[in-house]
C-alpha positions as CSV (number, residue, x, y, z in Angstrom):
1,M,-0.8,14.8,4.8
2,D,-3.7,12.8,6.3
3,F,-2.0,9.6,7.5
4,S,-5.4,8.3,8.8
5,R,-6.3,7.4,5.2
6,I,-3.2,5.1,4.8
7,Q,-4.1,1.5,5.4
8,V,-1.5,-0.8,6.9
9,L,-2.1,-4.5,6.6
10,P,-1.9,-6.5,9.9
11,D,1.5,-7.9,8.8
12,G,2.9,-4.4,8.3
13,R,2.6,-4.3,4.5
14,L,1.3,-1.4,2.5
15,S,-0.2,-1.6,-1.0
16,R,1.7,0.4,-3.7
17,S,-1.0,3.1,-3.6
18,N,-0.8,3.4,0.2
19,A,2.9,3.5,0.1
20,A,2.8,6.2,-2.4
21,K,0.4,8.2,-0.2
22,L,2.8,7.9,2.7
23,L,5.7,9.1,0.6
24,G,3.8,11.8,-1.1
25,R,4.3,10.4,-4.5
26,Q,2.2,8.8,-7.2
27,A,2.0,5.0,-7.4
28,K,3.6,5.0,-10.8
29,T,6.6,6.8,-9.4
30,L,7.1,3.9,-7.0
31,A,6.8,1.5,-10.0
32,E,9.5,3.5,-11.8
33,W,11.7,3.6,-8.8
34,S,11.4,-0.2,-8.4
35,S,12.6,-0.7,-12.0
36,K,15.6,1.5,-11.3
37,G,16.4,-0.2,-7.9
38,I,15.8,2.9,-5.9
39,G,13.2,3.7,-3.1
40,P,11.8,1.2,-0.7
41,R,12.1,-2.5,-1.7
42,P,9.0,-3.9,-3.2
43,I,7.5,-7.1,-1.9
44,R,5.8,-9.2,-4.6
45,S,3.0,-11.6,-3.5
46,G,0.2,-13.2,-5.4
47,G,0.7,-11.0,-8.4
48,R,0.5,-7.8,-6.3
49,V,3.1,-5.4,-5.0
50,F,3.5,-4.4,-1.4
51,Y,5.9,-2.3,0.6
52,D,7.0,-2.7,4.2
53,Y,5.6,0.1,6.3
54,N,8.7,0.6,8.5
55,E,11.0,0.6,5.4
56,C,8.8,3.3,3.7
57,L,8.9,5.4,6.9
58,S,12.7,5.1,7.0
59,F,12.9,6.1,3.4
60,A,10.7,9.1,3.9
61,R,12.9,10.2,6.8
62,G,16.0,10.1,4.5
63,G,17.1,6.6,5.1
64,A,17.9,4.1,2.4
């Protein structure tokens, strides 16, 4: 996976599409996980959905 293409915002957030790239999934999978209460916790702001970079890394490594 090419992590150089993943954009992390200065405050440590990822867009849903960048979080999906980091996790090797599709953005719609993260949306489905969100509705089921699984996966990294989404952060809603200004009508958009973001994910915390460190939380995504932890989840990718097998954490909750």
